[in-house]
MINU-392727 format. One record per atom (N, C-alpha, C, CB): residue number from 1; residue in three letters; atom name; x negated, y negated, z negated. Coordinates in steps of 0.02 Angstrom, whole numbers, plus 50000, padded with zeros to 5 digits. Glycine has a CB too. Example, Ala and Ser with C-alpha at 12.3 -4.5 7.8 and 13.67 -1.06 7.14 Angstrom:
<rs>
<1 "ALA" "N" <49340 50284 49610>>
<1 "ALA" "CA" <49385 50225 49610>>
<1 "ALA" "C" <49340 50165 49610>>
<1 "ALA" "CB" <49435 50224 49548>>
<2 "SER" "N" <49358 50112 49646>>
<2 "SER" "CA" <49316 50053 49643>>
<2 "SER" "C" <49355 49998 49606>>
<2 "SER" "CB" <49296 50030 49714>>
</rs>
This chain:
<rs>
<1 "MET" "N" <45248 45864 44731>>
<1 "MET" "CA" <45221 45861 44802>>
<1 "MET" "C" <45162 45916 44801>>
<1 "MET" "CB" <45192 45780 44823>>
<2 "ASN" "N" <45168 45954 44860>>
<2 "ASN" "CA" <45116 46007 44865>>
<2 "ASN" "C" <45051 45980 44901>>
<2 "ASN" "CB" <45145 46069 44904>>
<3 "ALA" "N" <45003 46019 44900>>
<3 "ALA" "CA" <44933 45993 44926>>
<3 "ALA" "C" <44942 45969 44997>>
<3 "ALA" "CB" <44874 46052 44925>>
<4 "GLU" "N" <44972 46006 45041>>
<4 "GLU" "CA" <44989 45985 45107>>
<4 "GLU" "C" <45016 45916 45109>>
<4 "GLU" "CB" <45036 46031 45137>>
<5 "GLN" "N" <45072 45905 45077>>
<5 "GLN" "CA" <45101 45845 45075>>
<5 "GLN" "C" <45058 45782 45052>>
<5 "GLN" "CB" <45155 45853 45036>>
<6 "LEU" "N" <45017 45805 44997>>
<6 "LEU" "CA" <44975 45758 44975>>
<6 "LEU" "C" <44919 45730 45024>>
<6 "LEU" "CB" <44947 45785 44918>>
<7 "ILE" "N" <44903 45778 45064>>
<7 "ILE" "CA" <44852 45770 45108>>
<7 "ILE" "C" <44875 45727 45168>>
<7 "ILE" "CB" <44827 45837 45129>>
<8 "ARG" "N" <44930 45732 45183>>
<8 "ARG" "CA" <44968 45694 45240>>
<8 "ARG" "C" <44976 45624 45214>>
<8 "ARG" "CB" <45042 45728 45260>>
<9 "GLU" "N" <44997 45619 45150>>
<9 "GLU" "CA" <45013 45553 45121>>
<9 "GLU" "C" <44948 45507 45122>>
<9 "GLU" "CB" <45041 45563 45047>>
<10 "ARG" "N" <44895 45547 45100>>
<10 "ARG" "CA" <44825 45509 45092>>
<10 "ARG" "C" <44811 45486 45157>>
<10 "ARG" "CB" <44764 45555 45065>>
<11 "LYS" "N" <44824 45523 45215>>
<11 "LYS" "CA" <44806 45507 45285>>
<11 "LYS" "C" <44845 45441 45305>>
<11 "LYS" "CB" <44825 45569 45334>>
<12 "LEU" "N" <44911 45439 45278>>
<12 "LEU" "CA" <44953 45385 45301>>
<12 "LEU" "C" <44933 45314 45257>>
<12 "LEU" "CB" <45035 45409 45291>>
<13 "ASP" "N" <44908 45335 45199>>
<13 "ASP" "CA" <44876 45279 45158>>
<13 "ASP" "C" <44815 45250 45193>>
<13 "ASP" "CB" <44853 45305 45086>>
<14 "ARG" "N" <44773 45291 45220>>
<14 "ARG" "CA" <44711 45271 45251>>
<14 "ARG" "C" <44733 45226 45313>>
<14 "ARG" "CB" <44665 45336 45272>>
<15 "ALA" "N" <44781 45254 45352>>
<15 "ALA" "CA" <44807 45216 45418>>
<15 "ALA" "C" <44831 45151 45395>>
<15 "ALA" "CB" <44869 45255 45461>>
<16 "ARG" "N" <44876 45149 45342>>
<16 "ARG" "CA" <44901 45083 45321>>
<16 "ARG" "C" <44850 45030 45297>>
<16 "ARG" "CB" <44949 45094 45268>>
<17 "ALA" "N" <44803 45060 45258>>
<17 "ALA" "CA" <44748 45017 45234>>
<17 "ALA" "C" <44701 44999 45292>>
<17 "ALA" "CB" <44707 45052 45177>>
<18 "THR" "N" <44694 45034 45343>>
<18 "THR" "CA" <44649 45020 45400>>
<18 "THR" "C" <44686 44961 45444>>
<18 "THR" "CB" <44635 45090 45445>>
<19 "ILE" "N" <44747 44966 45455>>
<19 "ILE" "CA" <44789 44914 45487>>
<19 "ILE" "C" <44783 44848 45452>>
<19 "ILE" "CB" <44862 44935 45490>>
<20 "SER" "N" <44799 44852 45383>>
<20 "SER" "CA" <44804 44794 45343>>
<20 "SER" "C" <44733 44764 45333>>
<20 "SER" "CB" <44837 44811 45276>>
<21 "GLY" "N" <44682 44798 45339>>
<21 "GLY" "CA" <44611 44777 45324>>
<21 "GLY" "C" <44603 44771 45249>>
<21 "GLY" "CB" <44592 44708 45359>>
<22 "ASP" "N" <44632 44814 45214>>
<22 "ASP" "CA" <44624 44813 45144>>
<22 "ASP" "C" <44572 44861 45122>>
<22 "ASP" "CB" <44686 44826 45111>>
<23 "VAL" "N" <44511 44838 45116>>
<23 "VAL" "CA" <44460 44887 45102>>
<23 "VAL" "C" <44453 44914 45035>>
<23 "VAL" "CB" <44401 44863 45120>>
<24 "GLU" "N" <44486 44890 44981>>
<24 "GLU" "CA" <44479 44917 44917>>
<24 "GLU" "C" <44509 44992 44916>>
<24 "GLU" "CB" <44515 44868 44866>>
<25 "PRO" "N" <44572 45000 44940>>
<25 "PRO" "CA" <44597 45076 44942>>
<25 "PRO" "C" <44558 45121 44988>>
<25 "PRO" "CB" <44672 45080 44965>>
<26 "LEU" "N" <44533 45090 45047>>
<26 "LEU" "CA" <44492 45125 45090>>
<26 "LEU" "C" <44429 45147 45061>>
<26 "LEU" "CB" <44480 45089 45146>>
<27 "SER" "N" <44399 45110 45017>>
<27 "SER" "CA" <44338 45131 44984>>
<27 "SER" "C" <44353 45191 44941>>
<27 "SER" "CB" <44308 45073 44941>>
<28 "ASP" "N" <44406 45190 44907>>
<28 "ASP" "CA" <44425 45250 44867>>
<28 "ASP" "C" <44441 45314 44903>>
<28 "ASP" "CB" <44482 45235 44827>>
<29 "ILE" "N" <44477 45303 44965>>
<29 "ILE" "CA" <44500 45359 45009>>
<29 "ILE" "C" <44437 45392 45046>>
<29 "ILE" "CB" <44555 45330 45065>>
<30 "LEU" "N" <44398 45348 45075>>
<30 "LEU" "CA" <44336 45367 45120>>
<30 "LEU" "C" <44282 45393 45072>>
<30 "LEU" "CB" <44305 45301 45165>>
<31 "GLY" "N" <44248 45450 45098>>
<31 "GLY" "CA" <44191 45475 45058>>
<31 "GLY" "C" <44129 45430 45073>>
<31 "GLY" "CB" <44176 45553 45075>>
<32 "ASP" "N" <44083 45436 45025>>
<32 "ASP" "CA" <44027 45389 45027>>
<32 "ASP" "C" <43980 45414 45080>>
<32 "ASP" "CB" <43992 45383 44957>>
<33 "SER" "N" <43988 45477 45099>>
<33 "SER" "CA" <43944 45500 45161>>
<33 "SER" "C" <43977 45495 45229>>
<33 "SER" "CB" <43922 45574 45153>>
<34 "LEU" "N" <44029 45456 45235>>
<34 "LEU" "CA" <44067 45451 45299>>
<34 "LEU" "C" <44022 45426 45347>>
<34 "LEU" "CB" <44128 45406 45295>>
<35 "VAL" "N" <44026 45455 45415>>
<35 "VAL" "CA" <43994 45437 45475>>
<35 "VAL" "C" <44045 45426 45522>>
<35 "VAL" "CB" <43945 45487 45499>>
<36 "TRP" "N" <44062 45364 45540>>
<36 "TRP" "CA" <44118 45352 45589>>
<36 "TRP" "C" <44084 45348 45662>>
<36 "TRP" "CB" <44161 45281 45570>>
<37 "VAL" "N" <44105 45385 45703>>
<37 "VAL" "CA" <44082 45380 45771>>
<37 "VAL" "C" <44142 45356 45815>>
<37 "VAL" "CB" <44054 45447 45796>>
<38 "HIS" "N" <44130 45296 45844>>
<38 "HIS" "CA" <44182 45260 45885>>
<38 "HIS" "C" <44180 45294 45957>>
<38 "HIS" "CB" <44166 45176 45890>>
<39 "SER" "N" <44231 45281 45990>>
<39 "SER" "CA" <44241 45312 46066>>
<39 "SER" "C" <44184 45281 46099>>
<39 "SER" "CB" <44317 45292 46107>>
<40 "SER" "N" <44160 45222 46089>>
<40 "SER" "CA" <44102 45190 46120>>
<40 "SER" "C" <44038 45225 46107>>
<40 "SER" "CB" <44095 45122 46097>>
<41 "ALA" "N" <44035 45269 46057>>
<41 "ALA" "CA" <43975 45305 46034>>
<41 "ALA" "C" <43941 45265 45987>>
<41 "ALA" "CB" <43928 45324 46088>>
<42 "ARG" "N" <43971 45207 45961>>
<42 "ARG" "CA" <43935 45165 45906>>
<42 "ARG" "C" <43949 45206 45837>>
<42 "ARG" "CB" <43966 45081 45902>>
<43 "VAL" "N" <43902 45206 45799>>
<43 "VAL" "CA" <43896 45246 45743>>
<43 "VAL" "C" <43901 45199 45681>>
<43 "VAL" "CB" <43831 45286 45746>>
<44 "GLU" "N" <43943 45206 45631>>
<44 "GLU" "CA" <43941 45168 45571>>
<44 "GLU" "C" <43949 45208 45509>>
<44 "GLU" "CB" <43990 45117 45574>>
<45 "SER" "N" <43915 45184 45457>>
<45 "SER" "CA" <43925 45213 45388>>
<45 "SER" "C" <43986 45189 45360>>
<45 "SER" "CB" <43869 45196 45339>>
<46 "LYS" "N" <43998 45219 45300>>
<46 "LYS" "CA" <44064 45189 45263>>
<46 "LYS" "C" <44055 45116 45249>>
<46 "LYS" "CB" <44080 45227 45190>>
<47 "GLY" "N" <44004 45090 45230>>
<47 "GLY" "CA" <43989 45021 45221>>
<47 "GLY" "C" <43990 44977 45278>>
<47 "GLY" "CB" <43930 45014 45193>>
<48 "ASP" "N" <43970 44999 45332>>
<48 "ASP" "CA" <43972 44963 45395>>
<48 "ASP" "C" <44046 44957 45417>>
<48 "ASP" "CB" <43930 45000 45449>>
<49 "LEU" "N" <44086 45011 45408>>
<49 "LEU" "CA" <44148 45012 45426>>
<49 "LEU" "C" <44191 44965 45380>>
<49 "LEU" "CB" <44171 45080 45427>>
<50 "LEU" "N" <44182 44966 45324>>
<50 "LEU" "CA" <44220 44926 45267>>
<50 "LEU" "C" <44199 44855 45283>>
<50 "LEU" "CB" <44199 44949 45185>>
<51 "ARG" "N" <44134 44834 45300>>
<51 "ARG" "CA" <44117 44767 45316>>
<51 "ARG" "C" <44147 44740 45373>>
<51 "ARG" "CB" <44052 44761 45323>>
<52 "ALA" "N" <44151 44782 45426>>
<52 "ALA" "CA" <44190 44762 45486>>
<52 "ALA" "C" <44260 44753 45484>>
<52 "ALA" "CB" <44181 44806 45534>>
<53 "LEU" "N" <44293 44794 45444>>
<53 "LEU" "CA" <44366 44785 45432>>
<53 "LEU" "C" <44379 44725 45387>>
<53 "LEU" "CB" <44397 44848 45401>>
<54 "SER" "N" <44339 44713 45336>>
<54 "SER" "CA" <44350 44657 45291>>
<54 "SER" "C" <44337 44596 45331>>
<54 "SER" "CB" <44306 44660 45227>>
<55 "ALA" "N" <44286 44591 45374>>
<55 "ALA" "CA" <44272 44529 45418>>
<55 "ALA" "C" <44322 44522 45475>>
<55 "ALA" "CB" <44199 44532 45451>>
<56 "ARG" "N" <44366 44576 45478>>
<56 "ARG" "CA" <44407 44570 45537>>
<56 "ARG" "C" <44383 44567 45605>>
<56 "ARG" "CB" <44440 44519 45530>>
<57 "ALA" "N" <44318 44592 45605>>
<57 "ALA" "CA" <44276 44602 45671>>
<57 "ALA" "C" <44315 44653 45712>>
<57 "ALA" "CB" <44197 44632 45656>>
<58 "THR" "N" <44345 44695 45683>>
<58 "THR" "CA" <44384 44749 45718>>
<58 "THR" "C" <44450 44743 45673>>
<58 "THR" "CB" <44344 44830 45719>>
<59 "ARG" "N" <44500 44740 45716>>
<59 "ARG" "CA" <44566 44742 45686>>
<59 "ARG" "C" <44607 44794 45717>>
<59 "ARG" "CB" <44600 44678 45691>>
<60 "TYR" "N" <44636 44841 45672>>
<60 "TYR" "CA" <44678 44895 45700>>
<60 "TYR" "C" <44751 44865 45692>>
<60 "TYR" "CB" <44667 44971 45659>>
<61 "LEU" "N" <44783 44866 45751>>
<61 "LEU" "CA" <44852 44844 45757>>
<61 "LEU" "C" <44906 44893 45748>>
<61 "LEU" "CB" <44862 44815 45819>>
<62 "GLY" "N" <44885 44959 45767>>
<62 "GLY" "CA" <44925 45010 45755>>
<62 "GLY" "C" <44892 45078 45755>>
<62 "GLY" "CB" <44974 45008 45799>>
<63 "ILE" "N" <44914 45126 45721>>
<63 "ILE" "CA" <44886 45191 45718>>
<63 "ILE" "C" <44946 45238 45710>>
<63 "ILE" "CB" <44832 45199 45661>>
<64 "ASP" "N" <44954 45282 45761>>
<64 "ASP" "CA" <45007 45334 45764>>
<64 "ASP" "C" <44978 45405 45759>>
<64 "ASP" "CB" <45048 45327 45831>>
<65 "LEU" "N" <44997 45444 45719>>
<65 "LEU" "CA" <44971 45509 45713>>
<65 "LEU" "C" <45019 45563 45732>>
<65 "LEU" "CB" <44949 45519 45646>>
<66 "ASP" "N" <45006 45609 45777>>
<66 "ASP" "CA" <45052 45664 45796>>
<66 "ASP" "C" <45013 45736 45794>>
<66 "ASP" "CB" <45084 45649 45872>>
<67 "ASP" "N" <45050 45774 45804>>
<67 "ASP" "CA" <45023 45851 45796>>
<67 "ASP" "C" <44984 45862 45740>>
<67 "ASP" "CB" <44980 45875 45853>>
<68 "GLN" "N" <44995 45832 45673>>
<68 "GLN" "CA" <44961 45856 45620>>
<68 "GLN" "C" <44958 45929 45595>>
<68 "GLN" "CB" <44981 45822 45575>>
<69 "VAL" "N" <44906 45950 45580>>
<69 "VAL" "CA" <44907 46022 45558>>
<69 "VAL" "C" <44855 46017 45496>>
<69 "VAL" "CB" <44884 46079 45623>>
<70 "VAL" "N" <44875 46034 45434>>
<70 "VAL" "CA" <44835 46046 45379>>
<70 "VAL" "C" <44826 46114 45363>>
<70 "VAL" "CB" <44860 46014 45327>>
<71 "ARG" "N" <44762 46132 45349>>
<71 "ARG" "CA" <44735 46197 45334>>
<71 "ARG" "C" <44706 46192 45262>>
<71 "ARG" "CB" <44681 46219 45388>>
<72 "LEU" "N" <44718 46228 45218>>
<72 "LEU" "CA" <44692 46229 45155>>
<72 "LEU" "C" <44653 46290 45148>>
<72 "LEU" "CB" <44744 46223 45104>>
<73 "ARG" "N" <44578 46284 45129>>
<73 "ARG" "CA" <44529 46334 45120>>
<73 "ARG" "C" <44495 46326 45053>>
<73 "ARG" "CB" <44479 46332 45176>>
<74 "GLY" "N" <44516 46356 45006>>
<74 "GLY" "CA" <44490 46355 44940>>
<74 "GLY" "C" <44502 46279 44919>>
<74 "GLY" "CB" <44411 46380 44938>>
<75 "GLY" "N" <44449 46247 44901>>
<75 "GLY" "CA" <44459 46179 44878>>
<75 "GLY" "C" <44448 46128 44936>>
<75 "GLY" "CB" <44412 46165 44820>>
<76 "VAL" "N" <44453 46152 44993>>
<76 "VAL" "CA" <44447 46104 45049>>
<76 "VAL" "C" <44509 46097 45095>>
<76 "VAL" "CB" <44388 46125 45090>>
<77 "ALA" "N" <44526 46042 45118>>
<77 "ALA" "CA" <44578 46028 45157>>
<77 "ALA" "C" <44551 46007 45225>>
<77 "ALA" "CB" <44620 45978 45126>>
<78 "ILE" "N" <44569 46036 45287>>
<78 "ILE" "CA" <44555 46014 45350>>
<78 "ILE" "C" <44615 45992 45387>>
<78 "ILE" "CB" <44521 46063 45385>>
<79 "MET" "N" <44615 45934 45411>>
<79 "MET" "CA" <44674 45914 45445>>
<79 "MET" "C" <44654 45893 45518>>
<79 "MET" "CB" <44710 45857 45407>>
<80 "THR" "N" <44689 45911 45564>>
<80 "THR" "CA" <44672 45888 45635>>
<80 "THR" "C" <44742 45857 45651>>
<80 "THR" "CB" <44646 45953 45693>>
<81 "SER" "N" <44737 45808 45700>>
<81 "SER" "CA" <44789 45770 45723>>
<81 "SER" "C" <44766 45735 45787>>
<81 "SER" "CB" <44813 45722 45670>>
<82 "LEU" "N" <44819 45709 45819>>
<82 "LEU" "CA" <44804 45672 45883>>
<82 "LEU" "C" <44822 45598 45855>>
<82 "LEU" "CB" <44853 45699 45956>>
<83 "ALA" "N" <44778 45553 45866>>
<83 "ALA" "CA" <44779 45486 45836>>
<83 "ALA" "C" <44785 45437 45906>>
<83 "ALA" "CB" <44705 45473 45786>>
<84 "ARG" "N" <44835 45397 45903>>
<84 "ARG" "CA" <44845 45350 45954>>
<84 "ARG" "C" <44833 45279 45919>>
<84 "ARG" "CB" <44920 45359 45988>>
<85 "THR" "N" <44780 45249 45941>>
<85 "THR" "CA" <44763 45182 45902>>
<85 "THR" "C" <44766 45127 45949>>
<85 "THR" "CB" <44690 45181 45867>>
<86 "HIS" "N" <44785 45069 45923>>
<86 "HIS" "CA" <44784 45002 45961>>
<86 "HIS" "C" <44747 44955 45912>>
<86 "HIS" "CB" <44863 44972 45980>>
<87 "ALA" "N" <44691 44937 45937>>
<87 "ALA" "CA" <44639 44892 45904>>
<87 "ALA" "C" <44614 44836 45945>>
<87 "ALA" "CB" <44581 44931 45884>>
<88 "GLU" "N" <44589 44786 45913>>
<88 "GLU" "CA" <44558 44721 45941>>
<88 "GLU" "C" <44483 44717 45915>>
<88 "GLU" "CB" <44603 44651 45916>>
<89 "THR" "N" <44438 44715 45965>>
<89 "THR" "CA" <44366 44704 45941>>
<89 "THR" "C" <44341 44652 45990>>
<89 "THR" "CB" <44319 44774 45943>>
<90 "ALA" "N" <44318 44602 45960>>
<90 "ALA" "CA" <44286 44547 45999>>
<90 "ALA" "C" <44335 44515 46048>>
<90 "ALA" "CB" <44223 44573 46037>>
<91 "GLY" "N" <44397 44517 46020>>
<91 "GLY" "CA" <44452 44476 46068>>
<91 "GLY" "C" <44480 44520 46124>>
<91 "GLY" "CB" <44416 44409 46106>>
<92 "THR" "N" <44458 44581 46129>>
<92 "THR" "CA" <44484 44627 46172>>
<92 "THR" "C" <44520 44679 46138>>
<92 "THR" "CB" <44435 44655 46210>>
<93 "GLU" "N" <44584 44692 46160>>
<93 "GLU" "CA" <44629 44741 46136>>
<93 "GLU" "C" <44619 44808 46177>>
<93 "GLU" "CB" <44702 44714 46142>>
<94 "ARG" "N" <44620 44861 46140>>
<94 "ARG" "CA" <44608 44929 46175>>
<94 "ARG" "C" <44660 44978 46141>>
<94 "ARG" "CB" <44526 44957 46166>>
<95 "SER" "N" <44685 45024 46185>>
<95 "SER" "CA" <44731 45079 46163>>
<95 "SER" "C" <44688 45142 46172>>
<95 "SER" "CB" <44802 45083 46206>>
<96 "LEU" "N" <44683 45185 46119>>
<96 "LEU" "CA" <44644 45247 46125>>
<96 "LEU" "C" <44682 45295 46108>>
<96 "LEU" "CB" <44585 45252 46087>>
<97 "ARG" "N" <44666 45359 46125>>
<97 "ARG" "CA" <44693 45424 46107>>
<97 "ARG" "C" <44640 45469 46091>>
<97 "ARG" "CB" <44734 45454 46161>>
<98 "ASN" "N" <44641 45482 46018>>
<98 "ASN" "CA" <44587 45521 45991>>
<98 "ASN" "C" <44607 45586 45960>>
<98 "ASN" "CB" <44552 45482 45942>>
<99 "GLY" "N" <44564 45636 45966>>
<99 "GLY" "CA" <44573 45698 45933>>
<99 "GLY" "C" <44602 45750 45971>>
<99 "GLY" "CB" <44609 45691 45877>>
<100 "THR" "N" <44600 45806 45960>>
<100 "THR" "CA" <44625 45865 45994>>
<100 "THR" "C" <44657 45914 45939>>
<100 "THR" "CB" <44565 45901 46037>>
<101 "PRO" "N" <44717 45929 45936>>
<101 "PRO" "CA" <44742 45970 45885>>
<101 "PRO" "C" <44721 46037 45904>>
<101 "PRO" "CB" <44816 45963 45876>>
<102 "LEU" "N" <44706 46078 45854>>
<102 "LEU" "CA" <44687 46145 45859>>
<102 "LEU" "C" <44742 46193 45857>>
<102 "LEU" "CB" <44643 46160 45810>>
</rs>
């Protein structure tokens, strides 16, 4: 498996773990300095996000990734994609389209 395939697989691992609410693999995948900015402008740290997923306060029902582009620059991988998510928060389901491929 080459580096680009590995990055794509890790992105799928993250999506699967997010949907299942399995915070153990997410804790390994996500960086400790993660700052998650939701479409509502709510900001969460890695810990905040993992606690919300664990408590099922936010449930991701589906994540589809389109137009994925991986760029490798030295020891850094940059991935852009269009994410279509279906989530439930506080009993309200929402469908979102996030990201703009470069």
